[in-house]
BAPADO-237312 format. One record per atom (N, C-alpha, C): residue number from 1; residue in one letter; z, x negated, y. Coordinates in Angstrom, 2 decimals, decimal comma, always signed. Layout:
N
> i	aa	pz	px	py
> NUM	a	Z	X	Y
...
//
This chain:
69
> i	aa	pz	px	py
> 1	m	+0,00	-0,84	-1,19
> 1	m	+0,00	+0,00	+0,00
> 1	m	+0,00	-0,88	+1,25
> 2	k	-0,78	-0,50	+2,21
> 2	k	-0,92	-1,27	+3,44
> 2	k	+0,34	-1,15	+4,31
> 3	k	+0,70	-2,25	+4,97
> 3	k	+1,87	-2,27	+5,85
> 3	k	+1,41	-2,29	+7,30
> 4	i	+2,22	-1,68	+8,17
> 4	i	+1,96	-1,71	+9,60
> 4	i	+3,19	-2,29	+10,30
> 5	k	+2,98	-2,77	+11,53
> 5	k	+4,08	-3,33	+12,32
> 5	k	+4,48	-2,34	+13,40
> 6	i	+5,79	-2,12	+13,51
> 6	i	+6,32	-1,28	+14,59
> 6	i	+7,51	-2,00	+15,20
> 7	k	+8,01	-1,48	+16,31
> 7	k	+9,22	-2,01	+16,92
> 7	k	+10,27	-0,92	+16,91
> 8	v	+11,44	-1,24	+16,35
> 8	v	+12,55	-0,30	+16,32
> 8	v	+13,71	-0,93	+17,09
> 9	n	+14,07	-0,33	+18,20
> 9	n	+15,13	-0,86	+19,07
> 9	n	+14,90	-2,34	+19,39
> 10	g	+13,65	-2,68	+19,68
> 10	g	+13,31	-4,03	+20,10
> 10	g	+13,05	-5,02	+18,99
> 11	k	+13,26	-4,63	+17,73
> 11	k	+13,04	-5,54	+16,59
> 11	k	+11,79	-5,13	+15,83
> 12	i	+10,96	-6,12	+15,49
> 12	i	+9,74	-5,87	+14,73
> 12	i	+10,12	-5,51	+13,29
> 13	k	+9,46	-4,49	+12,78
> 13	k	+9,72	-4,03	+11,42
> 13	k	+8,38	-3,75	+10,76
> 14	r	+8,27	-4,04	+9,48
> 14	r	+7,06	-3,73	+8,72
> 14	r	+7,38	-2,56	+7,81
> 15	i	+6,53	-1,54	+7,87
> 15	i	+6,73	-0,35	+7,05
> 15	i	+5,40	+0,05	+6,41
> 16	s	+5,47	+0,92	+5,42
> 16	s	+4,26	+1,43	+4,77
> 16	s	+3,45	+2,27	+5,75
> 17	e	+2,15	+2,22	+5,59
> 17	e	+1,21	+2,83	+6,52
> 17	e	+1,42	+4,34	+6,75
> 18	n	+1,75	+5,09	+5,74
> 18	n	+1,85	+6,55	+5,89
> 18	n	+3,29	+7,04	+6,06
> 19	t	+4,14	+6,23	+6,66
> 19	t	+5,54	+6,60	+6,85
> 19	t	+5,67	+7,63	+7,97
> 20	r	+6,49	+8,62	+7,73
> 20	r	+6,79	+9,62	+8,76
> 20	r	+8,10	+9,22	+9,45
> 21	l	+8,28	+9,72	+10,65
> 21	l	+9,48	+9,38	+11,42
> 21	l	+10,75	+9,79	+10,68
> 22	s	+10,73	+10,93	+10,02
> 22	s	+11,90	+11,39	+9,26
> 22	s	+12,24	+10,41	+8,13
> 23	d	+11,23	+9,84	+7,48
> 23	d	+11,45	+8,87	+6,39
> 23	d	+12,07	+7,59	+6,93
> 24	l	+11,61	+7,15	+8,09
> 24	l	+12,15	+5,95	+8,70
> 24	l	+13,63	+6,13	+9,02
> 25	i	+13,98	+7,26	+9,62
> 25	i	+15,38	+7,55	+9,99
> 25	i	+16,26	+7,55	+8,74
> 26	k	+15,78	+8,18	+7,67
> 26	k	+16,53	+8,19	+6,40
> 26	k	+16,71	+6,79	+5,86
> 27	s	+15,66	+5,97	+5,89
> 27	s	+15,73	+4,62	+5,33
> 27	s	+16,69	+3,73	+6,12
> 28	l	+16,86	+4,03	+7,41
> 28	l	+17,78	+3,25	+8,25
> 28	l	+19,21	+3,78	+8,15
> 29	k	+19,40	+4,87	+7,38
> 29	k	+20,71	+5,50	+7,18
> 29	k	+21,37	+5,89	+8,50
> 30	i	+20,58	+6,53	+9,34
> 30	i	+21,06	+6,95	+10,66
> 30	i	+21,41	+8,44	+10,61
> 31	p	+22,63	+8,80	+11,06
> 31	p	+23,00	+10,23	+11,08
> 31	p	+22,21	+10,95	+12,17
> 32	i	+21,28	+11,77	+11,77
> 32	i	+20,32	+12,40	+12,67
> 32	i	+20,97	+13,23	+13,78
> 33	k	+22,13	+13,81	+13,50
> 33	k	+22,79	+14,67	+14,50
> 33	k	+23,39	+13,89	+15,66
> 34	k	+23,55	+12,58	+15,49
> 34	k	+24,22	+11,78	+16,51
> 34	k	+23,29	+10,84	+17,26
> 35	v	+21,99	+11,10	+17,20
> 35	v	+21,05	+10,21	+17,87
> 35	v	+19,96	+10,98	+18,62
> 36	a	+19,35	+10,29	+19,56
> 36	a	+18,12	+10,77	+20,20
> 36	a	+17,03	+9,77	+19,80
> 37	i	+15,84	+10,26	+19,54
> 37	i	+14,75	+9,39	+19,06
> 37	i	+13,60	+9,44	+20,06
> 38	e	+13,18	+8,26	+20,45
> 38	e	+12,09	+8,14	+21,41
> 38	e	+10,95	+7,37	+20,74
> 39	l	+9,75	+7,93	+20,82
> 39	l	+8,57	+7,30	+20,26
> 39	l	+7,61	+7,03	+21,40
> 40	n	+7,34	+5,74	+21,65
> 40	n	+6,45	+5,35	+22,74
> 40	n	+6,84	+6,02	+24,07
> 41	q	+8,11	+5,95	+24,38
> 41	q	+8,71	+6,45	+25,63
> 41	q	+8,67	+7,97	+25,76
> 42	e	+8,58	+8,67	+24,64
> 42	e	+8,60	+10,13	+24,66
> 42	e	+9,64	+10,62	+23,66
> 43	i	+10,59	+11,43	+24,13
> 43	i	+11,64	+11,93	+23,24
> 43	i	+11,02	+12,91	+22,25
> 44	i	+11,38	+12,75	+20,99
> 44	i	+10,82	+13,57	+19,92
> 44	i	+11,84	+14,64	+19,52
> 45	d	+11,38	+15,88	+19,43
> 45	d	+12,21	+16,99	+18,97
> 45	d	+12,55	+16,74	+17,50
> 46	k	+13,84	+16,80	+17,16
> 46	k	+14,27	+16,50	+15,79
> 46	k	+13,63	+17,43	+14,76
> 47	k	+13,27	+18,63	+15,17
> 47	k	+12,63	+19,59	+14,24
> 47	k	+11,23	+19,12	+13,86
> 48	k	+10,65	+18,22	+14,63
> 48	k	+9,28	+17,78	+14,39
> 48	k	+9,18	+16,41	+13,71
> 49	l	+10,31	+15,81	+13,34
> 49	l	+10,30	+14,46	+12,77
> 49	l	+9,44	+14,36	+11,51
> 50	k	+9,44	+15,40	+10,69
> 50	k	+8,66	+15,37	+9,44
> 50	k	+7,16	+15,40	+9,70
> 51	n	+6,77	+15,87	+10,88
> 51	n	+5,35	+15,99	+11,21
> 51	n	+4,79	+14,76	+11,91
> 52	v	+5,66	+13,84	+12,32
> 52	v	+5,21	+12,69	+13,10
> 52	v	+4,97	+11,49	+12,19
> 53	k	+3,70	+11,08	+12,10
> 53	k	+3,35	+9,91	+11,30
> 53	k	+3,38	+8,68	+12,22
> 54	i	+4,04	+7,64	+11,77
> 54	i	+4,17	+6,42	+12,57
> 54	i	+2,87	+5,62	+12,50
> 55	q	+2,44	+5,12	+13,64
> 55	q	+1,19	+4,36	+13,74
> 55	q	+1,49	+2,88	+13,99
> 56	n	+0,56	+2,03	+13,65
> 56	n	+0,69	+0,59	+13,91
> 56	n	+0,93	+0,36	+15,40
> 57	g	+1,94	-0,44	+15,73
> 57	g	+2,23	-0,78	+17,12
> 57	g	+3,16	+0,18	+17,83
> 58	d	+3,58	+1,25	+17,15
> 58	d	+4,50	+2,20	+17,80
> 58	d	+5,81	+1,53	+18,17
> 59	k	+6,41	+2,02	+19,25
> 59	k	+7,72	+1,54	+19,70
> 59	k	+8,70	+2,71	+19,59
> 60	i	+9,73	+2,49	+18,80
> 60	i	+10,71	+3,54	+18,54
> 60	i	+12,07	+3,07	+19,05
> 61	e	+12,71	+3,92	+19,82
> 61	e	+14,06	+3,64	+20,30
> 61	e	+14,96	+4,72	+19,74
> 62	i	+16,07	+4,30	+19,12
> 62	i	+17,03	+5,25	+18,57
> 62	i	+18,34	+5,03	+19,31
> 63	v	+18,76	+6,07	+20,04
> 63	v	+19,94	+5,97	+20,88
> 63	v	+21,06	+6,78	+20,25
> 64	h	+22,20	+6,12	+20,03
> 64	h	+23,37	+6,80	+19,44
> 64	h	+24,20	+7,44	+20,54
> 65	f	+24,67	+8,65	+20,27
> 65	f	+25,60	+9,32	+21,20
> 65	f	+27,00	+8,85	+20,86
> 66	i	+27,75	+8,51	+21,88
> 66	i	+29,12	+8,06	+21,67
> 66	i	+30,04	+8,98	+22,46
> 67	g	+31,00	+9,58	+21,76
> 67	g	+31,95	+10,47	+22,44
> 67	g	+33,02	+9,67	+23,15
> 68	g	+33,68	+10,31	+24,05
> 68	g	+34,75	+9,63	+24,78
> 68	g	+35,11	+10,43	+26,00
> 69	g	+36,01	+9,86	+26,77
> 69	g	+36,41	+10,61	+27,95
> 69	g	+36,86	+9,73	+29,06
//
């Protein structure tokens, strides 16, 4: 299977060509309810993660929400 290069939070990562955003989040073991996901500077609706196929060169930022007061 062909690999593509993407950037996740500033780090280069190689993933399989037909990876969906939901698969990437699962593989990184990130709790989906506690993050915001940005793909190429556009916030992605969590309901649409399964529909978004990652492309070569994509830049993904995953921001964790931190509670406090």
